[in-house]
N, C-alpha and C positions, 0 to 999 in steps of 0.2 A: 553577442551570445544570446541564444534563444532557449527558453524554458518550455517544456511540454508538461502540462498537468494532465495526468491520465486518471479518469474517474470511472471505475466500474460501478454500475448501478443495478440493483435488483430490488424491486418493491420498496422504493424509498420516496414515494410520492409526497409524503409529509415533510421531507427535509431537503430534497434535491435542489429546489429553487433557492432556498436560503443558503445552501452550501455554495451554489454557483455565484450568488451575489457576493459572498465572502471572498471567493477566489477572485472575482472581478475586481474587488476593492484593493487587493494586494498590489502595492506599487514597489517594484524592485529595480526600476531602471533597466529592465531587460525586456526584450521582445518575448511575448508570451502567447502560447496557444493552449486551448482547453479542449481535450478530447474526452467525450462521454460515450461509454458503451452501455446501452440498455440491454441487460442480459435476460431478455424474455420476461420482463415484468408483467404481472397479472393484476396489479392494483391501480392501474391507470397512469403509472409513471410514463409510459410510452406516449400517452396523449398530452401529458404535461410538457414533455420534451419536444413534441412534434413541431411547435411553432419556432423552436430554436434552430431547427435544421437548416433553415435558409437565412439565418440572421447574419452570417458571416463572422460572428464573434465566437461561436462555439461549434465544434464539429461533433455531430451526433451520429453514432452508428448503432445498429440494432441487431441482436440475435433473435431469431424467430421463436426459439424455445430457450428456456433457462439451461445454461451449460455449466456455470460455476465461475468463481472469481478468476481462476487460472485461465480459462478460455477467454474471459473478458479482457484480461491483461494482455494476452497474446494478440488479440485483435487490436487493442489500443497501441501496443508497442509497434505493430506493423504500420500504423498510420502516423506515428509520432515523427516529427522532423526536428525536434529540438536538440541542442548540444547537451542538455541536462534534462532528465525525466524524473518527475516526482509522482508517486502513487498517492492519490487522495481518495479516501473512502467518502461516501456520500451521506453518511449518517450523523454528521456533526459531532462525532466523538473527538475529532482532531481539528486543531485550530490553524487555518491557513495563514493567519497573521505571523506565524512562526517560520514561514518559508525562508526568511533572511538568515536566521540562525542555522537552518538545515542546509542551506546552500553555501554558507561561508567556508566550511572545510574544503569543499570542492573548488570554489572560486579562488580562495586565498591560501590554502594550505596543502594542496597536492593530493587531497583525498579523491578516490575514484567512486566510492560508495559511502553514503551516510544513512544511518538508522536513527530515527527519533525514538529515544528510550522513555517509556512510561515509568520505568522502575529504577532509574538511576538517581532520582531525587532532584530537588531544586526547582520544580515547577508544580503548579496546582494539579492534583490528581484526585478525581472523585473516589471516595471510599466505596469500592465495588465488591463484588462477590468473592468471598474468601477462597472458595475452591477454584475460581478462575485464576486467582493469584498463584495458588499452589501449582496449578497446571502450567502456567506461564513459567514459573521458576523451574519446574522439572524439565520442561522442553528446552529452556535456555541452558540448564546444567548439562543435559544430554548433548546439546550442540557444542558447548565448550569442551566437553570430554572427548567427543568424537573428532572434533576439528581443531583442537588445541588453540582455542581462542578465548577471549574474555568479554564477549558481548553480554549485555544485561537483559536484552529484550528481543529475542529472535522473532516473536510473533507480531511485533509492532506493525501497524498499518502504514506508518510513514517510512518509506524506503525511497532513497534518492540515488540516481545513478548517472554517471557520464554515459553518453550515447554508445560508445564503444563497448561498454560493459553489457548493455542490453543486447547489442548485436551478437555478442558471443555467448549468450545464454539461450538455449533451445528449451522453452518451457514445454514440459510433457503433461503436467498436472492440470486438470480442468477445474478442480474445486479448491477449497481452502488449503489443500496440501501444497499449493503453489508457494506459500510462505516458507516452509522448510526447504522446498526444492531450490528456490532462488538463493536462500542463505547457504545451502550446501554447495551450490555451484560457484558462488562468489568466493567462499572460503577455500575451496579446492583450487581455484585459479589464482589465489593469493592476491586478490585486489586489495588496495589500501582502503580499509573500512574504518570509519569513525562513527562514534555515537555522540548525540547531543540530547540533553534532557528536553522533554516536551510536556505540554499541558495535555491532560486526557480527561474528557468528559464522558466516561463510560456509561453505557445504557444498560438497563435491566431487560429481561425477556419481555416484560409487559410493554416496554418502550420500543421494542422491535429488534433486540439483539438476536443474531442468527446463529452464532457459534454454539456448538453443543459438545458434550463430553467426548463423544466418539471421534470428533475432529482431532482431539489431543492424541488419541491412540494412533490414528492415521498419520499424524505429524511425526510421532516417534518412529514409526515404521519407515516413513519417507527419509528421515534423517539417517537411519541405518542403511537403507538401500542406496541412497545417493552418495553415501561415503565410499561405497565400493564399486559402483557402476556409473556410467555416463560421465 
């Protein structure tokens, strides 16, 4: 069995090498490939990643201009060859050492999709911005109401899929709206989705956090739209 770790990167020159080292250190007794998509970075991330392109250890692909997380994931999924795919943000908010617990429901319990939940309790979570928590709770509530489910963290960056799931999802969103789009399509297709608690080292805006309030509004619109189309 092979694991593909797909890493969308945009202006994360300060963290990307540390993240890649953490991913490299994870020992799962599985074949592993690491696919990095530099989404038009302008802070020198591309130069940091350049020496890795021919290393044989990490596959690096680049977008000439910034297109958004959805576009980066679509490129990464196209190049991934693993039986299981995990999305890994490059900002060190999520802990690669927790891959084993994220993969366990798929490997041992018949899950097809696993979400790492920051909001279900049981793991260390940085006390982060109140209004971000409110927004996450609202987005998750809207998801549960529209799709008759009980997930606790729709916007989580840790999403894990069996390869067949990814092959059956045609991503349309180019930006952060990819999170609700993927969730909507998974739930509509009734894939077996499990959640596991994860550690979350949330960043402040001063530390480089990119999500903004308007992304929440776009996410709600996406949840409604994809409930009834596609």
